[in-house]
ChimeraX commands (.cxc) that place a marker at each C-alpha (Angstrom):
marker #1 position 28.62,-44.69,-136.41 radius 0.5
marker #1 position 29.01,-46.15,-139.89 radius 0.5
marker #1 position 31.65,-44.56,-142.09 radius 0.5
marker #1 position 28.99,-44.08,-144.76 radius 0.5
marker #1 position 27.19,-41.63,-142.41 radius 0.5
marker #1 position 30.41,-39.66,-142.00 radius 0.5
marker #1 position 31.09,-39.61,-145.76 radius 0.5
marker #1 position 27.54,-38.56,-146.59 radius 0.5
marker #1 position 27.55,-35.62,-144.17 radius 0.5
marker #1 position 30.97,-34.39,-145.32 radius 0.5
marker #1 position 29.93,-34.72,-148.97 radius 0.5
marker #1 position 26.59,-32.95,-148.55 radius 0.5
marker #1 position 27.75,-30.15,-146.26 radius 0.5
marker #1 position 31.46,-29.55,-146.75 radius 0.5
marker #1 position 32.35,-30.92,-150.18 radius 0.5
marker #1 position 29.35,-29.22,-151.80 radius 0.5
marker #1 position 30.39,-25.85,-150.33 radius 0.5
marker #1 position 33.97,-26.41,-151.47 radius 0.5
marker #1 position 32.89,-27.19,-155.03 radius 0.5
marker #1 position 30.59,-24.16,-155.14 radius 0.5
marker #1 position 33.32,-21.90,-153.77 radius 0.5
marker #1 position 35.89,-23.26,-156.21 radius 0.5
marker #1 position 33.50,-22.50,-159.05 radius 0.5
marker #1 position 32.17,-19.11,-157.98 radius 0.5
marker #1 position 34.80,-17.40,-155.81 radius 0.5
marker #1 position 37.02,-16.38,-158.73 radius 0.5
marker #1 position 34.00,-14.73,-160.35 radius 0.5
marker #1 position 32.75,-13.14,-157.15 radius 0.5
marker #1 position 36.19,-11.74,-156.34 radius 0.5
marker #1 position 35.88,-9.56,-159.47 radius 0.5
marker #1 position 32.49,-8.16,-158.44 radius 0.5
marker #1 position 30.92,-6.67,-155.37 radius 0.5
marker #1 position 28.95,-9.83,-154.68 radius 0.5
marker #1 position 29.49,-12.13,-151.70 radius 0.5
marker #1 position 29.43,-15.84,-151.05 radius 0.5
marker #1 position 27.37,-16.74,-148.00 radius 0.5
marker #1 position 28.05,-20.06,-146.35 radius 0.5
marker #1 position 25.62,-21.14,-143.66 radius 0.5
marker #1 position 26.97,-23.19,-140.79 radius 0.5
marker #1 position 25.35,-24.24,-137.51 radius 0.5
marker #1 position 25.61,-23.86,-133.77 radius 0.5
marker #1 position 26.65,-27.53,-133.83 radius 0.5
marker #1 position 30.10,-26.40,-135.00 radius 0.5
marker #1 position 30.72,-25.22,-131.42 radius 0.5
marker #1 position 28.36,-27.35,-129.36 radius 0.5
marker #1 position 28.57,-31.11,-129.25 radius 0.5
marker #1 position 25.47,-33.29,-129.23 radius 0.5
marker #1 position 25.73,-37.05,-128.80 radius 0.5
marker #1 position 25.51,-38.94,-132.09 radius 0.5
marker #1 position 26.07,-35.87,-134.27 radius 0.5
marker #1 position 29.84,-36.00,-134.83 radius 0.5
marker #1 position 29.71,-36.06,-138.65 radius 0.5
marker #1 position 27.32,-33.09,-138.76 radius 0.5
marker #1 position 29.33,-31.09,-136.22 radius 0.5
marker #1 position 32.60,-31.79,-138.03 radius 0.5
marker #1 position 31.14,-30.76,-141.38 radius 0.5
marker #1 position 29.75,-27.50,-139.93 radius 0.5
marker #1 position 33.05,-26.72,-138.21 radius 0.5
marker #1 position 34.75,-27.35,-141.53 radius 0.5
marker #1 position 32.40,-24.88,-143.21 radius 0.5
marker #1 position 33.44,-22.17,-140.79 radius 0.5
marker #1 position 37.12,-22.87,-141.41 radius 0.5
marker #1 position 36.56,-22.99,-145.17 radius 0.5
marker #1 position 34.82,-19.61,-145.06 radius 0.5
marker #1 position 37.69,-17.98,-143.16 radius 0.5
marker #1 position 40.20,-19.44,-145.59 radius 0.5
marker #1 position 38.24,-18.28,-148.64 radius 0.5
marker #1 position 38.13,-14.75,-147.26 radius 0.5
marker #1 position 41.92,-14.78,-146.95 radius 0.5
marker #1 position 42.59,-16.37,-150.33 radius 0.5
marker #1 position 40.17,-14.32,-152.37 radius 0.5
marker #1 position 40.00,-11.11,-150.31 radius 0.5
marker #1 position 36.30,-11.69,-150.78 radius 0.5
marker #1 position 33.43,-10.71,-148.57 radius 0.5
marker #1 position 32.72,-14.26,-147.45 radius 0.5
marker #1 position 30.17,-14.42,-144.71 radius 0.5
marker #1 position 29.67,-17.36,-142.42 radius 0.5
marker #1 position 26.39,-17.42,-140.58 radius 0.5
marker #1 position 25.33,-19.83,-137.90 radius 0.5
marker #1 position 21.77,-20.93,-137.52 radius 0.5
marker #1 position 20.57,-21.72,-134.03 radius 0.5
marker #1 position 17.70,-23.99,-133.12 radius 0.5
marker #1 position 14.61,-22.18,-131.94 radius 0.5
marker #1 position 14.07,-22.32,-128.20 radius 0.5
marker #1 position 10.63,-22.45,-126.72 radius 0.5
marker link #1:1,2 radius 0.2
marker link #1:2,3 radius 0.2
marker link #1:3,4 radius 0.2
marker link #1:4,5 radius 0.2
marker link #1:5,6 radius 0.2
marker link #1:6,7 radius 0.2
marker link #1:7,8 radius 0.2
marker link #1:8,9 radius 0.2
marker link #1:9,10 radius 0.2
marker link #1:10,11 radius 0.2
marker link #1:11,12 radius 0.2
marker link #1:12,13 radius 0.2
marker link #1:13,14 radius 0.2
marker link #1:14,15 radius 0.2
marker link #1:15,16 radius 0.2
marker link #1:16,17 radius 0.2
marker link #1:17,18 radius 0.2
marker link #1:18,19 radius 0.2
marker link #1:19,20 radius 0.2
marker link #1:20,21 radius 0.2
marker link #1:21,22 radius 0.2
marker link #1:22,23 radius 0.2
marker link #1:23,24 radius 0.2
marker link #1:24,25 radius 0.2
marker link #1:25,26 radius 0.2
marker link #1:26,27 radius 0.2
marker link #1:27,28 radius 0.2
marker link #1:28,29 radius 0.2
marker link #1:29,30 radius 0.2
marker link #1:30,31 radius 0.2
marker link #1:31,32 radius 0.2
marker link #1:32,33 radius 0.2
marker link #1:33,34 radius 0.2
marker link #1:34,35 radius 0.2
marker link #1:35,36 radius 0.2
marker link #1:36,37 radius 0.2
marker link #1:37,38 radius 0.2
marker link #1:38,39 radius 0.2
marker link #1:39,40 radius 0.2
marker link #1:40,41 radius 0.2
marker link #1:41,42 radius 0.2
marker link #1:42,43 radius 0.2
marker link #1:43,44 radius 0.2
marker link #1:44,45 radius 0.2
marker link #1:45,46 radius 0.2
marker link #1:46,47 radius 0.2
marker link #1:47,48 radius 0.2
marker link #1:48,49 radius 0.2
marker link #1:49,50 radius 0.2
marker link #1:50,51 radius 0.2
marker link #1:51,52 radius 0.2
marker link #1:52,53 radius 0.2
marker link #1:53,54 radius 0.2
marker link #1:54,55 radius 0.2
marker link #1:55,56 radius 0.2
marker link #1:56,57 radius 0.2
marker link #1:57,58 radius 0.2
marker link #1:58,59 radius 0.2
marker link #1:59,60 radius 0.2
marker link #1:60,61 radius 0.2
marker link #1:61,62 radius 0.2
marker link #1:62,63 radius 0.2
marker link #1:63,64 radius 0.2
marker link #1:64,65 radius 0.2
marker link #1:65,66 radius 0.2
marker link #1:66,67 radius 0.2
marker link #1:67,68 radius 0.2
marker link #1:68,69 radius 0.2
marker link #1:69,70 radius 0.2
marker link #1:70,71 radius 0.2
marker link #1:71,72 radius 0.2
marker link #1:72,73 radius 0.2
marker link #1:73,74 radius 0.2
marker link #1:74,75 radius 0.2
marker link #1:75,76 radius 0.2
marker link #1:76,77 radius 0.2
marker link #1:77,78 radius 0.2
marker link #1:78,79 radius 0.2
marker link #1:79,80 radius 0.2
marker link #1:80,81 radius 0.2
marker link #1:81,82 radius 0.2
marker link #1:82,83 radius 0.2
marker link #1:83,84 radius 0.2
marker link #1:84,85 radius 0.2
view
């Protein structure tokens, strides 16, 4: 897997959430609003060839738990699951 694939997935999924949280959590902590961060079932379940995606989604779940502790904020982490037919 090229390092550029890893960097892109971390930037799009994890870094973007971090930057949004850094910007909005201080404001949200003063209100009754919540920050919702959406993760994925891939944070717990490995699929061949998806390491960057799984790592980024696992990082989102950890980031959400940490934000809840740091800001005493109602931070919700939801996981989306693929539809099964």
